[in-house]
C-alpha positions in Angstrom: -0.3 0.2 0.1 3.2 2.5 0.2 3.8 2.2 -4.3 4.0 5.8 -5.4 1.2 4.6 -7.7 -1.6 3.4 -5.5 -4.7 5.2 -6.0 -7.5 5.8 -3.5 -10.9 7.6 -3.9 -14.7 8.3 -2.6 -17.0 6.7 -6.1 -20.9 8.1 -5.7 -23.8 6.3 -7.1 -26.6 7.7 -7.9 -29.6 7.8 -10.3 -33.7 7.5 -9.8 -35.0 4.7 -7.9 -34.5 1.1 -8.8 -31.9 1.7 -11.7 -29.6 -0.9 -10.3 -27.1 1.1 -8.1 -26.9 -1.3 -5.0 -26.2 -4.4 -7.3 -23.8 -2.8 -9.5 -22.0 -1.9 -5.9 -22.1 -5.6 -4.7 -20.5 -6.6 -8.3 -18.2 -3.9 -7.9 -17.0 -5.0 -4.3 -17.4 -8.9 -5.3 -19.9 -8.6 -2.1 -23.6 -8.4 -1.0 -23.6 -5.7 1.8 -26.3 -3.4 -0.1 -29.9 -5.0 -0.7 -31.6 -4.7 -3.5 -35.1 -5.2 -5.1 -37.3 -4.1 -7.7 -39.5 -1.6 -5.7 -38.5 1.8 -5.4 -37.1 3.6 -2.6 -34.8 -0.1 -1.8 -31.8 1.8 -0.1 -32.4 4.7 2.0 -29.3 5.9 3.1 -25.7 6.3 2.6 -24.7 2.5 2.2 -20.8 2.6 2.1 -18.5 0.1 0.9 -14.4 -0.8 -0.1 -12.7 -2.2 -3.0 -8.9 -2.7 -2.4 -6.6 -4.1 -4.7 -2.9 -4.2 -5.9 -3.7 -1.2 -7.6 -6.6 1.1 -6.0 -8.7 1.5 -3.1 -12.0 2.3 -4.2 -14.7 3.8 -1.2 -18.3 3.6 -2.9 -21.5 5.4 -1.9 -24.6 4.1 -2.7 -27.0 6.8 -2.0 -30.9 6.7 -2.1 -32.1 7.0 -5.9 -33.1 11.1 -6.5 -36.4 11.7 -6.8 -39.1 14.0 -5.4 -39.7 14.1 -2.3 -43.0 13.3 -1.1 -42.6 12.9 2.7 -40.2 13.7 5.3 -39.0 10.0 4.9 -38.2 11.3 0.9 -36.5 14.9 2.1 -34.2 13.5 3.9 -33.2 10.3 1.2 -33.0 13.0 -1.2 -30.5 15.5 1.5 -28.3 12.0 1.7 -28.3 11.7 -2.2 -26.7 15.9 -3.2 -25.0 16.5 -0.4 -22.4 12.6 -1.3 -22.1 14.4 -4.3 -20.1 17.3 -2.2 -17.8 14.6 -0.7 -16.5 12.1 -3.3 -13.9 12.5 -6.2 -15.8 10.5 -9.1 -19.7 10.7 -9.6 -20.5 7.8 -11.3 -24.3 8.2 -13.0 -26.2 5.3 -13.7 -29.2 5.2 -16.2 -31.4 2.7 -17.8 -30.7 2.5 -21.8 -33.8 4.3 -23.2 -33.1 7.0 -25.6 -36.6 9.1 -23.8 -34.6 11.3 -21.6 -37.6 12.7 -19.1 -37.6 15.4 -16.6 -36.4 13.3 -13.7 -33.6 12.1 -15.7 -33.0 16.1 -16.3 -32.7 17.2 -13.0 -30.1 15.1 -12.3 -28.5 16.4 -15.0 -28.9 19.9 -13.2 -27.6 18.7 -10.8 -25.1 17.1 -11.8 -23.7 20.1 -14.0 -23.1 22.0 -10.6 -20.2 19.9 -9.7 -16.4 19.9 -10.1 -15.9 16.0 -9.8 -15.5 14.2 -13.4 -18.5 12.0 -14.0 -19.0 8.8 -15.9 -22.0 7.9 -16.7 -23.0 4.3 -17.1 -25.5 2.9 -18.7 -27.2 -0.2 -17.1 -29.3 -3.5 -17.8 -27.9 -3.1 -21.3 -28.6 -6.9 -21.6 -31.8 -5.4 -22.2 -31.7 -3.7 -25.5 -29.9 -4.0 -29.0 -26.3 -2.6 -30.0 -28.3 -0.3 -32.6 -30.4 0.9 -29.9 -27.8 1.4 -27.4 -25.8 2.7 -29.7 -28.7 5.6 -29.9 -28.8 5.3 -26.4 -25.2 6.6 -25.6 -25.3 9.0 -28.5 -28.3 10.7 -27.3 -27.0 11.1 -23.3 -24.0 13.1 -25.2 -26.0 15.7 -26.2 -26.6 16.6 -22.5 -23.4 17.4 -20.9 -19.9 16.1 -21.0 -19.5 13.1 -19.2 -16.1 11.9 -18.4 -16.7 8.5 -20.1 -19.7 7.2 -20.7 -19.8 3.2 -20.2 -22.4 0.4 -21.0 -22.7 -2.7 -18.0 -25.2 -5.2 -17.4 -24.7 -5.7 -13.5 -27.3 -8.6 -13.5 -24.9 -10.4 -15.8 -21.3 -9.2 -14.5 -21.1 -7.6 -18.4 -18.3 -4.6 -18.3 -17.8 -4.7 -14.9 -13.9 -5.5 -15.2 -13.8 -2.5 -17.7 -15.6 0.2 -15.3 -13.2 -0.6 -13.1 -10.7 0.1 -15.0 -11.7 3.3 -16.3 -12.5 4.4 -12.9 -9.4 3.9 -11.9 -7.7 6.6 -13.8 -9.8 9.7 -12.2 -9.2 8.4 -8.7 -6.0 11.2 -6.5 -2.6 9.6 -6.0 -2.8 8.3 -2.0 -2.5 5.5 0.3 -5.6 3.2 1.6 -7.8 4.2 4.4 -8.8 1.3 5.3 -7.4 -1.9 5.5 -7.2 -4.2 2.5 -9.7 -7.1 4.4 -12.3 -4.1 5.2 -15.6 -4.3 3.0 -17.6 -1.9 5.0 -17.8 -0.4 8.1 -21.2 -0.5 8.6 -22.2 -1.8 11.4 -23.4 -5.5 11.5 -26.3 -5.0 13.5 -27.9 -2.4 10.7 -27.1 -4.6 8.0 -29.1 -7.8 9.5 -31.5 -4.7 9.9 -31.9 -4.2 6.0 -31.2 -7.9 5.2 -34.9 -8.2 7.2 -36.2 -5.4 5.1 -35.2 -6.6 2.0 -36.9 -9.4 2.0 -39.5 -7.7 3.3 -39.8 -5.8 0.4 -39.2 -8.9 -2.4 -42.4 -11.3 -0.5 -44.8 -8.5 0.3 -47.4 -6.5 -1.9 -46.9 -2.9 -3.9 -48.5 -0.7 -1.1 -46.9 -2.2 1.5 -43.2 -1.5 1.1 -42.8 2.3 1.2 -43.8 2.0 5.0 -41.7 -0.5 5.7 -38.9 0.4 8.2 -36.8 -2.4 10.9 -35.0 -1.9 13.6 -32.5 -4.6 15.2 -33.8 -5.1 19.6 -31.0 -7.1 20.7 -28.4 -8.9 18.7 -26.2 -11.2 20.9 -23.9 -14.3 20.9 -25.9 -17.3 23.3 -23.1 -18.0 26.1 -21.7 -21.2 26.3 -23.5 -22.6 23.1 -21.6 -23.7 20.1 -23.9 -25.6 16.8 -22.6 -29.3 16.0 -20.6 -27.1 13.2 -18.8 -26.1 16.4 -20.2 -22.4 14.9 -21.7 -20.2 18.0 -25.5 -18.9 18.3 -26.4 -15.8 17.7 -29.7 -14.6 19.1 -32.0 -11.6 17.3 -34.9 -10.1 18.3 -36.5 -7.8 14.7 -39.2 -5.6 14.4 -41.0 -5.1 11.2 -42.7 -1.7 12.0 -45.7 -0.6 9.3 -48.1 2.5 8.9 -51.4 0.9 9.2 -53.2 -1.6 10.8 -54.1 -3.5 7.1 -50.5 -4.2 6.9 -49.6 -5.7 9.4 -51.4 -8.5 8.5 -50.5 -8.6 5.1 -46.8 -8.3 6.9 -47.9 -11.1 9.3 -50.0 -13.5 6.3 -52.4 -16.1 7.3 -51.4 -18.1 10.3 -48.7 -16.2 10.0 -47.1 -17.5 6.6 -45.6 -14.1 5.5 -43.6 -13.7 8.5 -42.4 -17.1 8.4 -40.9 -16.8 4.8 -39.8 -13.0 5.7 -37.5 -14.8 8.6 -36.6 -17.8 7.1 -34.9 -15.7 4.2 -33.1 -12.9 6.5 -32.3 -16.1 8.9 -30.2 -17.4 5.8 -28.1 -14.0 4.4 -27.7 -13.4 8.1 -26.3 -16.8 8.8 -24.0 -16.4 5.9 -22.9 -13.0 6.8 -22.2 -13.6 10.4 -21.2 -17.0 10.4 -23.0 -18.2 13.2 -26.3 -19.9 13.5 -29.1 -17.2 13.8 -31.8 -18.1 16.2 -34.0 -15.5 15.1 -37.7 -13.6 16.4 -39.3 -10.9 14.0 -42.5 -8.6 15.9 -44.5 -6.8 13.8 -45.5 -2.9 15.3 -47.9 -0.6 13.6 -46.2 3.1 14.6 -48.5 5.2 11.7 -47.6 8.0 9.5 -43.9 7.5 11.0 -41.9 8.8 7.1 -43.9 12.0 8.6 -42.5 11.6 11.9 -38.8 13.7 12.5 -38.8 11.4 15.6 -40.2 7.9 15.2 -37.4 7.8 11.6 -35.0 9.4 14.2 -35.8 5.7 16.0 -35.7 3.9 12.5 -32.4 5.1 12.0 -32.7 8.0 9.4 -31.3 11.2 11.5 -30.0 13.6 9.4 -27.3 14.4 11.5 -25.7 11.9 11.0 -25.7 13.0 6.8 
């Protein structure tokens, strides 16, 4: 890490909701940290991950999708995305492969033109279109602003990811690594566990429920004196899924508790992989009406602007 040619820098991933920012970041670092789903507002906070090799250390900052806010939670998410642009060395703007550049894209372009940092346009989901349409898409975006690079990728199929890494290195400043080479994220395991549970809820629940779902971890503790048959410790976790309506609570629990069992089972699998422990997971469901417009409840659930 003392090599004078070594580069280290912060890289922001921005874009509209559900364009694939978290999926791309997970592929770039080589493991899953940020949660993914097909629902908007999957990423609500700033998730920071680290990729290190012999040439560089890239510190990725995944942000919530930039969109018009409709409540205090939306304002919080937009503030995070905008603040992140001020603190990085390189910006990756992810878009879908479309020739239509609408109001949302124009809003982002307006924000990006104010930035001093280089902006790379990443056209994601290229596996969904022909090469001819991709070329037209690239030409349309070139007319909008002067990008440092335009790189097409498919995060889902891991296409052109290595090329993207090589191009990103060129824009990072020379300097020593800020984290040791084993570090992948500074996110506490407790927070990642909560996000894993929220991800499973997002993927399994109906469209009208996920926007109003939050997850808190009440307890996460290794059980003393317990060793499983495969020599793994046992982790006791107690979590609460928060929803905004009584009707949503019923959907989250499901008939005879079936939905909650599915959420718990799938969450347990991922948390065990993350912690390398056997997990005893208990989940409760509570209603906190209109919590997304209540600043005090938002802070309690981890969405606190003072931490940005």
